[in-house]
mmCIF file of the N, C-alpha and C atoms, coordinates in Angstrom:
data_MODEL
# 
_entry.id   MODEL 
# 
loop_
_atom_site.group_PDB 
_atom_site.id 
_atom_site.type_symbol 
_atom_site.label_atom_id 
_atom_site.label_alt_id 
_atom_site.label_comp_id 
_atom_site.label_asym_id 
_atom_site.label_entity_id 
_atom_site.label_seq_id 
_atom_site.pdbx_PDB_ins_code 
_atom_site.Cartn_x 
_atom_site.Cartn_y 
_atom_site.Cartn_z 
_atom_site.occupancy 
_atom_site.B_iso_or_equiv 
_atom_site.pdbx_formal_charge 
_atom_site.auth_seq_id 
_atom_site.auth_comp_id 
_atom_site.auth_asym_id 
_atom_site.auth_atom_id 
_atom_site.pdbx_PDB_model_num 
ATOM 1   N N  . MET A 1 1  ? 0.849  -1.170 0.000   1.00 0.00 ? 1  MET A N  1 
ATOM 2   C CA . MET A 1 1  ? 0.000  0.000  0.000   1.00 0.00 ? 1  MET A CA 1 
ATOM 3   C C  . MET A 1 1  ? 0.899  1.239  0.000   1.00 0.00 ? 1  MET A C  1 
ATOM 4   N N  . ASP A 1 2  ? 0.644  2.148  -0.906  1.00 0.00 ? 2  ASP A N  1 
ATOM 5   C CA . ASP A 1 2  ? 1.382  3.412  -0.914  1.00 0.00 ? 2  ASP A CA 1 
ATOM 6   C C  . ASP A 1 2  ? 0.771  4.364  0.105   1.00 0.00 ? 2  ASP A C  1 
ATOM 7   N N  . ARG A 1 3  ? 1.618  4.929  0.956   1.00 0.00 ? 3  ARG A N  1 
ATOM 8   C CA . ARG A 1 3  ? 1.152  5.829  2.012   1.00 0.00 ? 3  ARG A CA 1 
ATOM 9   C C  . ARG A 1 3  ? 1.430  7.303  1.707   1.00 0.00 ? 3  ARG A C  1 
ATOM 10  N N  . ASN A 1 4  ? 2.348  7.561  0.774   1.00 0.00 ? 4  ASN A N  1 
ATOM 11  C CA . ASN A 1 4  ? 2.660  8.947  0.384   1.00 0.00 ? 4  ASN A CA 1 
ATOM 12  C C  . ASN A 1 4  ? 3.017  9.822  1.579   1.00 0.00 ? 4  ASN A C  1 
ATOM 13  N N  . LEU A 1 5  ? 3.893  9.330  2.446   1.00 0.00 ? 5  LEU A N  1 
ATOM 14  C CA . LEU A 1 5  ? 4.213  10.036 3.679   1.00 0.00 ? 5  LEU A CA 1 
ATOM 15  C C  . LEU A 1 5  ? 5.308  11.086 3.550   1.00 0.00 ? 5  LEU A C  1 
ATOM 16  N N  . ASP A 1 6  ? 6.325  10.824 2.747   1.00 0.00 ? 6  ASP A N  1 
ATOM 17  C CA . ASP A 1 6  ? 7.503  11.696 2.802   1.00 0.00 ? 6  ASP A CA 1 
ATOM 18  C C  . ASP A 1 6  ? 7.499  12.842 1.804   1.00 0.00 ? 6  ASP A C  1 
ATOM 19  N N  . GLY A 1 7  ? 6.723  12.769 0.749   1.00 0.00 ? 7  GLY A N  1 
ATOM 20  C CA . GLY A 1 7  ? 6.659  13.872 -0.203  1.00 0.00 ? 7  GLY A CA 1 
ATOM 21  C C  . GLY A 1 7  ? 7.826  13.949 -1.174  1.00 0.00 ? 7  GLY A C  1 
ATOM 22  N N  . VAL A 1 8  ? 8.685  12.931 -1.185  1.00 0.00 ? 8  VAL A N  1 
ATOM 23  C CA . VAL A 1 8  ? 9.812  12.893 -2.121  1.00 0.00 ? 8  VAL A CA 1 
ATOM 24  C C  . VAL A 1 8  ? 9.470  11.848 -3.175  1.00 0.00 ? 8  VAL A C  1 
ATOM 25  N N  . TYR A 1 9  ? 9.089  12.315 -4.356  1.00 0.00 ? 9  TYR A N  1 
ATOM 26  C CA . TYR A 1 9  ? 8.567  11.418 -5.389  1.00 0.00 ? 9  TYR A CA 1 
ATOM 27  C C  . TYR A 1 9  ? 9.588  11.113 -6.478  1.00 0.00 ? 9  TYR A C  1 
ATOM 28  N N  . PHE A 1 10 ? 9.507  9.884  -6.978  1.00 0.00 ? 10 PHE A N  1 
ATOM 29  C CA . PHE A 1 10 ? 10.351 9.434  -8.077  1.00 0.00 ? 10 PHE A CA 1 
ATOM 30  C C  . PHE A 1 10 ? 9.469  8.731  -9.097  1.00 0.00 ? 10 PHE A C  1 
ATOM 31  N N  . ARG A 1 11 ? 9.842  8.878  -10.367 1.00 0.00 ? 11 ARG A N  1 
ATOM 32  C CA . ARG A 1 11 ? 9.133  8.188  -11.442 1.00 0.00 ? 11 ARG A CA 1 
ATOM 33  C C  . ARG A 1 11 ? 9.717  6.786  -11.561 1.00 0.00 ? 11 ARG A C  1 
ATOM 34  N N  . VAL A 1 12 ? 8.851  5.786  -11.366 1.00 0.00 ? 12 VAL A N  1 
ATOM 35  C CA . VAL A 1 12 ? 9.281  4.397  -11.475 1.00 0.00 ? 12 VAL A CA 1 
ATOM 36  C C  . VAL A 1 12 ? 8.266  3.619  -12.309 1.00 0.00 ? 12 VAL A C  1 
ATOM 37  N N  . MET A 1 13 ? 8.732  2.558  -12.915 1.00 0.00 ? 13 MET A N  1 
ATOM 38  C CA . MET A 1 13 ? 7.873  1.688  -13.702 1.00 0.00 ? 13 MET A CA 1 
ATOM 39  C C  . MET A 1 13 ? 7.229  0.669  -12.771 1.00 0.00 ? 13 MET A C  1 
ATOM 40  N N  . ARG A 1 14 ? 5.893  0.662  -12.768 1.00 0.00 ? 14 ARG A N  1 
ATOM 41  C CA . ARG A 1 14 ? 5.141  -0.321 -11.982 1.00 0.00 ? 14 ARG A CA 1 
ATOM 42  C C  . ARG A 1 14 ? 4.011  -0.865 -12.835 1.00 0.00 ? 14 ARG A C  1 
ATOM 43  N N  . ASN A 1 15 ? 3.933  -2.167 -12.902 1.00 0.00 ? 15 ASN A N  1 
ATOM 44  C CA . ASN A 1 15 ? 2.880  -2.825 -13.674 1.00 0.00 ? 15 ASN A CA 1 
ATOM 45  C C  . ASN A 1 15 ? 2.820  -2.318 -15.110 1.00 0.00 ? 15 ASN A C  1 
ATOM 46  N N  . GLY A 1 16 ? 3.995  -2.082 -15.695 1.00 0.00 ? 16 GLY A N  1 
ATOM 47  C CA . GLY A 1 16 ? 4.070  -1.651 -17.080 1.00 0.00 ? 16 GLY A CA 1 
ATOM 48  C C  . GLY A 1 16 ? 3.759  -0.189 -17.325 1.00 0.00 ? 16 GLY A C  1 
ATOM 49  N N  . LYS A 1 17 ? 3.584  0.584  -16.253 1.00 0.00 ? 17 LYS A N  1 
ATOM 50  C CA . LYS A 1 17 ? 3.264  2.011  -16.382 1.00 0.00 ? 17 LYS A CA 1 
ATOM 51  C C  . LYS A 1 17 ? 4.213  2.829  -15.511 1.00 0.00 ? 17 LYS A C  1 
ATOM 52  N N  . TRP A 1 18 ? 4.513  4.051  -15.963 1.00 0.00 ? 18 TRP A N  1 
ATOM 53  C CA . TRP A 1 18 ? 5.305  4.965  -15.152 1.00 0.00 ? 18 TRP A CA 1 
ATOM 54  C C  . TRP A 1 18 ? 4.398  5.588  -14.110 1.00 0.00 ? 18 TRP A C  1 
ATOM 55  N N  . ASP A 1 19 ? 4.910  5.683  -12.878 1.00 0.00 ? 19 ASP A N  1 
ATOM 56  C CA . ASP A 1 19 ? 4.130  6.232  -11.778 1.00 0.00 ? 19 ASP A CA 1 
ATOM 57  C C  . ASP A 1 19 ? 5.045  7.062  -10.889 1.00 0.00 ? 19 ASP A C  1 
ATOM 58  N N  . SER A 1 20 ? 4.500  8.085  -10.253 1.00 0.00 ? 20 SER A N  1 
ATOM 59  C CA . SER A 1 20 ? 5.239  8.867  -9.261  1.00 0.00 ? 20 SER A CA 1 
ATOM 60  C C  . SER A 1 20 ? 5.003  8.228  -7.900  1.00 0.00 ? 20 SER A C  1 
ATOM 61  N N  . VAL A 1 21 ? 6.099  7.816  -7.246  1.00 0.00 ? 21 VAL A N  1 
ATOM 62  C CA . VAL A 1 21 ? 5.993  7.070  -5.994  1.00 0.00 ? 21 VAL A CA 1 
ATOM 63  C C  . VAL A 1 21 ? 6.903  7.706  -4.957  1.00 0.00 ? 21 VAL A C  1 
ATOM 64  N N  . CYS A 1 22 ? 6.385  7.880  -3.741  1.00 0.00 ? 22 CYS A N  1 
ATOM 65  C CA . CYS A 1 22 ? 7.178  8.408  -2.631  1.00 0.00 ? 22 CYS A CA 1 
ATOM 66  C C  . CYS A 1 22 ? 8.357  7.482  -2.345  1.00 0.00 ? 22 CYS A C  1 
ATOM 67  N N  . PHE A 1 23 ? 9.460  8.086  -1.931  1.00 0.00 ? 23 PHE A N  1 
ATOM 68  C CA . PHE A 1 23 ? 10.649 7.304  -1.613  1.00 0.00 ? 23 PHE A CA 1 
ATOM 69  C C  . PHE A 1 23 ? 10.329 6.192  -0.619  1.00 0.00 ? 23 PHE A C  1 
ATOM 70  N N  . SER A 1 24 ? 9.585  6.501  0.431   1.00 0.00 ? 24 SER A N  1 
ATOM 71  C CA . SER A 1 24 ? 9.295  5.496  1.459   1.00 0.00 ? 24 SER A CA 1 
ATOM 72  C C  . SER A 1 24 ? 8.365  4.389  0.968   1.00 0.00 ? 24 SER A C  1 
ATOM 73  N N  . ASP A 1 25 ? 7.721  4.571  -0.176  1.00 0.00 ? 25 ASP A N  1 
ATOM 74  C CA . ASP A 1 25 ? 6.864  3.541  -0.754  1.00 0.00 ? 25 ASP A CA 1 
ATOM 75  C C  . ASP A 1 25 ? 7.573  2.707  -1.820  1.00 0.00 ? 25 ASP A C  1 
ATOM 76  N N  . LEU A 1 26 ? 8.814  3.061  -2.139  1.00 0.00 ? 26 LEU A N  1 
ATOM 77  C CA . LEU A 1 26 ? 9.581  2.293  -3.113  1.00 0.00 ? 26 LEU A CA 1 
ATOM 78  C C  . LEU A 1 26 ? 10.017 0.967  -2.504  1.00 0.00 ? 26 LEU A C  1 
ATOM 79  N N  . THR A 1 27 ? 10.245 -0.013 -3.350  1.00 0.00 ? 27 THR A N  1 
ATOM 80  C CA . THR A 1 27 ? 10.859 -1.251 -2.875  1.00 0.00 ? 27 THR A CA 1 
ATOM 81  C C  . THR A 1 27 ? 12.326 -0.938 -2.545  1.00 0.00 ? 27 THR A C  1 
ATOM 82  N N  . GLU A 1 28 ? 12.961 -1.812 -1.813  1.00 0.00 ? 28 GLU A N  1 
ATOM 83  C CA . GLU A 1 28 ? 14.374 -1.604 -1.492  1.00 0.00 ? 28 GLU A CA 1 
ATOM 84  C C  . GLU A 1 28 ? 15.210 -1.524 -2.773  1.00 0.00 ? 28 GLU A C  1 
ATOM 85  N N  . GLU A 1 29 ? 14.881 -2.346 -3.744  1.00 0.00 ? 29 GLU A N  1 
ATOM 86  C CA . GLU A 1 29 ? 15.597 -2.325 -5.023  1.00 0.00 ? 29 GLU A CA 1 
ATOM 87  C C  . GLU A 1 29 ? 15.413 -0.977 -5.733  1.00 0.00 ? 29 GLU A C  1 
ATOM 88  N N  . GLN A 1 30 ? 14.198 -0.457 -5.735  1.00 0.00 ? 30 GLN A N  1 
ATOM 89  C CA . GLN A 1 30 ? 13.945 0.846  -6.351  1.00 0.00 ? 30 GLN A CA 1 
ATOM 90  C C  . GLN A 1 30 ? 14.672 1.964  -5.605  1.00 0.00 ? 30 GLN A C  1 
ATOM 91  N N  . MET A 1 31 ? 14.713 1.876  -4.272  1.00 0.00 ? 31 MET A N  1 
ATOM 92  C CA . MET A 1 31 ? 15.457 2.864  -3.488  1.00 0.00 ? 31 MET A CA 1 
ATOM 93  C C  . MET A 1 31 ? 16.924 2.861  -3.897  1.00 0.00 ? 31 MET A C  1 
ATOM 94  N N  . ASP A 1 32 ? 17.496 1.663  -4.026  1.00 0.00 ? 32 ASP A N  1 
ATOM 95  C CA . ASP A 1 32 ? 18.893 1.550  -4.445  1.00 0.00 ? 32 ASP A CA 1 
ATOM 96  C C  . ASP A 1 32 ? 19.100 2.206  -5.810  1.00 0.00 ? 32 ASP A C  1 
ATOM 97  N N  . LEU A 1 33 ? 18.186 1.960  -6.733  1.00 0.00 ? 33 LEU A N  1 
ATOM 98  C CA . LEU A 1 33 ? 18.318 2.525  -8.075  1.00 0.00 ? 33 LEU A CA 1 
ATOM 99  C C  . LEU A 1 33 ? 18.291 4.050  -8.074  1.00 0.00 ? 33 LEU A C  1 
ATOM 100 N N  . VAL A 1 34 ? 17.371 4.653  -7.299  1.00 0.00 ? 34 VAL A N  1 
ATOM 101 C CA . VAL A 1 34 ? 17.303 6.116  -7.314  1.00 0.00 ? 34 VAL A CA 1 
ATOM 102 C C  . VAL A 1 34 ? 18.472 6.746  -6.559  1.00 0.00 ? 34 VAL A C  1 
ATOM 103 N N  . MET A 1 35 ? 19.064 6.015  -5.609  1.00 0.00 ? 35 MET A N  1 
ATOM 104 C CA . MET A 1 35 ? 20.197 6.568  -4.861  1.00 0.00 ? 35 MET A CA 1 
ATOM 105 C C  . MET A 1 35 ? 21.542 6.324  -5.534  1.00 0.00 ? 35 MET A C  1 
ATOM 106 N N  . ASP A 1 36 ? 21.603 5.331  -6.422  1.00 0.00 ? 36 ASP A N  1 
ATOM 107 C CA . ASP A 1 36 ? 22.864 5.030  -7.108  1.00 0.00 ? 36 ASP A CA 1 
ATOM 108 C C  . ASP A 1 36 ? 23.397 6.264  -7.825  1.00 0.00 ? 36 ASP A C  1 
ATOM 109 N N  . ASP A 1 37 ? 24.683 6.500  -7.665  1.00 0.00 ? 37 ASP A N  1 
ATOM 110 C CA . ASP A 1 37 ? 25.404 7.566  -8.366  1.00 0.00 ? 37 ASP A CA 1 
ATOM 111 C C  . ASP A 1 37 ? 24.952 8.983  -8.001  1.00 0.00 ? 37 ASP A C  1 
ATOM 112 N N  . GLN A 1 38 ? 24.204 9.140  -6.912  1.00 0.00 ? 38 GLN A N  1 
ATOM 113 C CA . GLN A 1 38 ? 23.818 10.492 -6.480  1.00 0.00 ? 38 GLN A CA 1 
ATOM 114 C C  . GLN A 1 38 ? 24.958 11.102 -5.665  1.00 0.00 ? 38 GLN A C  1 
ATOM 115 N N  . PRO A 1 39 ? 25.145 12.414 -5.774  1.00 0.00 ? 39 PRO A N  1 
ATOM 116 C CA . PRO A 1 39 ? 26.189 13.059 -4.980  1.00 0.00 ? 39 PRO A CA 1 
ATOM 117 C C  . PRO A 1 39 ? 25.844 13.057 -3.486  1.00 0.00 ? 39 PRO A C  1 
ATOM 118 N N  . ILE A 1 40 ? 26.866 13.173 -2.670  1.00 0.00 ? 40 ILE A N  1 
ATOM 119 C CA . ILE A 1 40 ? 26.699 13.165 -1.207  1.00 0.00 ? 40 ILE A CA 1 
ATOM 120 C C  . ILE A 1 40 ? 25.697 14.223 -0.752  1.00 0.00 ? 40 ILE A C  1 
ATOM 121 N N  . ASP A 1 41 ? 25.745 15.424 -1.315  1.00 0.00 ? 41 ASP A N  1 
ATOM 122 C CA . ASP A 1 41 ? 24.818 16.478 -0.902  1.00 0.00 ? 41 ASP A CA 1 
ATOM 123 C C  . ASP A 1 41 ? 23.365 16.091 -1.189  1.00 0.00 ? 41 ASP A C  1 
ATOM 124 N N  . TRP A 1 42 ? 23.132 15.393 -2.286  1.00 0.00 ? 42 TRP A N  1 
ATOM 125 C CA . TRP A 1 42 ? 21.787 14.929 -2.613  1.00 0.00 ? 42 TRP A CA 1 
ATOM 126 C C  . TRP A 1 42 ? 21.326 13.913 -1.566  1.00 0.00 ? 42 TRP A C  1 
ATOM 127 N N  . LEU A 1 43 ? 22.209 12.978 -1.208  1.00 0.00 ? 43 LEU A N  1 
ATOM 128 C CA . LEU A 1 43 ? 21.875 11.964 -0.212  1.00 0.00 ? 43 LEU A CA 1 
ATOM 129 C C  . LEU A 1 43 ? 21.629 12.590 1.162   1.00 0.00 ? 43 LEU A C  1 
ATOM 130 N N  . LYS A 1 44 ? 22.438 13.586 1.515   1.00 0.00 ? 44 LYS A N  1 
ATOM 131 C CA . LYS A 1 44 ? 22.229 14.293 2.788   1.00 0.00 ? 44 LYS A CA 1 
ATOM 132 C C  . LYS A 1 44 ? 20.876 14.981 2.801   1.00 0.00 ? 44 LYS A C  1 
ATOM 133 N N  . SER A 1 45 ? 20.524 15.597 1.699   1.00 0.00 ? 45 SER A N  1 
ATOM 134 C CA . SER A 1 45 ? 19.234 16.270 1.593   1.00 0.00 ? 45 SER A CA 1 
ATOM 135 C C  . SER A 1 45 ? 18.086 15.283 1.774   1.00 0.00 ? 45 SER A C  1 
ATOM 136 N N  . LEU A 1 46 ? 18.194 14.130 1.137   1.00 0.00 ? 46 LEU A N  1 
ATOM 137 C CA . LEU A 1 46 ? 17.169 13.096 1.281   1.00 0.00 ? 46 LEU A CA 1 
ATOM 138 C C  . LEU A 1 46 ? 17.061 12.648 2.741   1.00 0.00 ? 46 LEU A C  1 
ATOM 139 N N  . CYS A 1 47 ? 18.190 12.445 3.397   1.00 0.00 ? 47 CYS A N  1 
ATOM 140 C CA . CYS A 1 47 ? 18.185 12.035 4.809   1.00 0.00 ? 47 CYS A CA 1 
ATOM 141 C C  . CYS A 1 47 ? 17.528 13.085 5.694   1.00 0.00 ? 47 CYS A C  1 
ATOM 142 N N  . LYS A 1 48 ? 17.799 14.354 5.416   1.00 0.00 ? 48 LYS A N  1 
ATOM 143 C CA . LYS A 1 48 ? 17.188 15.440 6.207   1.00 0.00 ? 48 LYS A CA 1 
ATOM 144 C C  . LYS A 1 48 ? 15.677 15.475 6.022   1.00 0.00 ? 48 LYS A C  1 
ATOM 145 N N  . ILE A 1 49 ? 15.218 15.248 4.792   1.00 0.00 ? 49 ILE A N  1 
ATOM 146 C CA . ILE A 1 49 ? 13.777 15.216 4.541   1.00 0.00 ? 49 ILE A CA 1 
ATOM 147 C C  . ILE A 1 49 ? 13.145 14.045 5.279   1.00 0.00 ? 49 ILE A C  1 
ATOM 148 N N  . MET A 1 50 ? 13.794 12.881 5.219   1.00 0.00 ? 50 MET A N  1 
ATOM 149 C CA . MET A 1 50 ? 13.271 11.698 5.918   1.00 0.00 ? 50 MET A CA 1 
ATOM 150 C C  . MET A 1 50 ? 13.246 11.932 7.434   1.00 0.00 ? 50 MET A C  1 
ATOM 151 N N  . GLY A 1 51 ? 14.300 12.556 7.964   1.00 0.00 ? 51 GLY A N  1 
ATOM 152 C CA . GLY A 1 51 ? 14.340 12.853 9.396   1.00 0.00 ? 51 GLY A CA 1 
ATOM 153 C C  . GLY A 1 51 ? 13.227 13.799 9.808   1.00 0.00 ? 51 GLY A C  1 
ATOM 154 N N  . ALA A 1 52 ? 12.989 14.845 9.015   1.00 0.00 ? 52 ALA A N  1 
ATOM 155 C CA . ALA A 1 52 ? 11.920 15.797 9.309   1.00 0.00 ? 52 ALA A CA 1 
ATOM 156 C C  . ALA A 1 52 ? 10.554 15.115 9.231   1.00 0.00 ? 52 ALA A C  1 
ATOM 157 N N  . THR A 1 53 ? 10.402 14.213 8.275   1.00 0.00 ? 53 THR A N  1 
ATOM 158 C CA . THR A 1 53 ? 9.139  13.485 8.144   1.00 0.00 ? 53 THR A CA 1 
ATOM 159 C C  . THR A 1 53 ? 8.895  12.606 9.359   1.00 0.00 ? 53 THR A C  1 
ATOM 160 N N  . LEU A 1 54 ? 9.931  11.894 9.820   1.00 0.00 ? 54 LEU A N  1 
ATOM 161 C CA . LEU A 1 54 ? 9.786  11.055 11.017  1.00 0.00 ? 54 LEU A CA 1 
ATOM 162 C C  . LEU A 1 54 ? 9.439  11.895 12.238  1.00 0.00 ? 54 LEU A C  1 
ATOM 163 N N  . LYS A 1 55 ? 10.094 13.037 12.380  1.00 0.00 ? 55 LYS A N  1 
ATOM 164 C CA . LYS A 1 55 ? 9.811  13.919 13.520  1.00 0.00 ? 55 LYS A CA 1 
ATOM 165 C C  . LYS A 1 55 ? 8.372  14.407 13.486  1.00 0.00 ? 55 LYS A C  1 
ATOM 166 N N  . THR A 1 56 ? 7.921  14.825 12.307  1.00 0.00 ? 56 THR A N  1 
ATOM 167 C CA . THR A 1 56 ? 6.544  15.299 12.172  1.00 0.00 ? 56 THR A CA 1 
ATOM 168 C C  . THR A 1 56 ? 5.539  14.210 12.518  1.00 0.00 ? 56 THR A C  1 
ATOM 169 N N  . LEU A 1 57 ? 5.787  12.989 12.035  1.00 0.00 ? 57 LEU A N  1 
ATOM 170 C CA . LEU A 1 57 ? 4.889  11.878 12.363  1.00 0.00 ? 57 LEU A CA 1 
ATOM 171 C C  . LEU A 1 57 ? 4.890  11.591 13.859  1.00 0.00 ? 57 LEU A C  1 
ATOM 172 N N  . GLY A 1 58 ? 6.075  11.587 14.469  1.00 0.00 ? 58 GLY A N  1 
ATOM 173 C CA . GLY A 1 58 ? 6.165  11.358 15.907  1.00 0.00 ? 58 GLY A CA 1 
ATOM 174 C C  . GLY A 1 58 ? 5.444  12.433 16.700  1.00 0.00 ? 58 GLY A C  1 
ATOM 175 N N  . ASP A 1 59 ? 5.635  13.692 16.299  1.00 0.00 ? 59 ASP A N  1 
ATOM 176 C CA . ASP A 1 59 ? 4.966  14.800 16.989  1.00 0.00 ? 59 ASP A CA 1 
ATOM 177 C C  . ASP A 1 59 ? 3.455  14.746 16.800  1.00 0.00 ? 59 ASP A C  1 
ATOM 178 N N  . THR A 1 60 ? 3.025  14.481 15.584  1.00 0.00 ? 60 THR A N  1 
ATOM 179 C CA . THR A 1 60 ? 1.599  14.462 15.270  1.00 0.00 ? 60 THR A CA 1 
ATOM 180 C C  . THR A 1 60 ? 0.860  13.370 16.025  1.00 0.00 ? 60 THR A C  1 
ATOM 181 N N  . PHE A 1 61 ? 1.457  12.200 16.103  1.00 0.00 ? 61 PHE A N  1 
ATOM 182 C CA . PHE A 1 61 ? 0.792  11.051 16.701  1.00 0.00 ? 61 PHE A CA 1 
ATOM 183 C C  . PHE A 1 61 ? 1.335  10.709 18.091  1.00 0.00 ? 61 PHE A C  1 
ATOM 184 N N  . ASP A 1 62 ? 2.184  11.583 18.637  1.00 0.00 ? 62 ASP A N  1 
ATOM 185 C CA . ASP A 1 62 ? 2.735  11.422 19.981  1.00 0.00 ? 62 ASP A CA 1 
ATOM 186 C C  . ASP A 1 62 ? 3.329  10.016 20.169  1.00 0.00 ? 62 ASP A C  1 
ATOM 187 N N  . ILE A 1 63 ? 4.225  9.664  19.247  1.00 0.00 ? 63 ILE A N  1 
ATOM 188 C CA . ILE A 1 63 ? 4.872  8.355  19.339  1.00 0.00 ? 63 ILE A CA 1 
ATOM 189 C C  . ILE A 1 63 ? 6.378  8.540  19.500  1.00 0.00 ? 63 ILE A C  1 
ATOM 190 N N  . SER A 1 64 ? 6.978  7.594  20.186  1.00 0.00 ? 64 SER A N  1 
ATOM 191 C CA . SER A 1 64 ? 8.425  7.600  20.365  1.00 0.00 ? 64 SER A CA 1 
ATOM 192 C C  . SER A 1 64 ? 8.892  6.160  20.522  1.00 0.00 ? 64 SER A C  1 
ATOM 193 N N  . SER A 1 65 ? 10.184 5.983  20.455  1.00 0.00 ? 65 SER A N  1 
ATOM 194 C CA . SER A 1 65 ? 10.771 4.664  20.589  1.00 0.00 ? 65 SER A CA 1 
ATOM 195 C C  . SER A 1 65 ? 11.479 4.576  21.932  1.00 0.00 ? 65 SER A C  1 
ATOM 196 N N  . GLY A 1 66 ? 11.309 3.483  22.615  1.00 0.00 ? 66 GLY A N  1 
ATOM 197 C CA . GLY A 1 66 ? 12.014 3.295  23.878  1.00 0.00 ? 66 GLY A CA 1 
ATOM 198 C C  . GLY A 1 66 ? 11.225 3.780  25.065  1.00 0.00 ? 66 GLY A C  1 
ATOM 199 N N  . ASP A 1 67 ? 11.879 3.704  26.233  1.00 0.00 ? 67 ASP A N  1 
ATOM 200 C CA . ASP A 1 67 ? 11.245 4.118  27.490  1.00 0.00 ? 67 ASP A CA 1 
ATOM 201 C C  . ASP A 1 67 ? 11.390 5.608  27.714  1.00 0.00 ? 67 ASP A C  1 
ATOM 202 N N  . ASP A 1 68 ? 10.392 6.197  28.343  1.00 0.00 ? 68 ASP A N  1 
ATOM 203 C CA . ASP A 1 68 ? 10.434 7.621  28.684  1.00 0.00 ? 68 ASP A CA 1 
ATOM 204 C C  . ASP A 1 68 ? 11.093 7.861  30.036  1.00 0.00 ? 68 ASP A C  1 
ATOM 205 N N  . GLU A 1 69 ? 11.435 6.789  30.747  1.00 0.00 ? 69 GLU A N  1 
ATOM 206 C CA . GLU A 1 69 ? 11.980 6.927  32.092  1.00 0.00 ? 69 GLU A CA 1 
ATOM 207 C C  . GLU A 1 69 ? 13.450 7.210  32.103  1.00 0.00 ? 69 GLU A C  1 
# 
């Protein structure tokens, strides 16, 4: 199921058609393909977007990992 959570879209071939798919909805193989040969600054930017998305989800739904004690 595509959740469209991160807002970073890539054009990928699915079921014989091109589709815009969020990075977090890509298969691991598709993630590898879009990250291959990207410059370090591009990868850092992607990581920052993913980090901000995780923070927003955690804040919105009041979720965290681990003990609060």
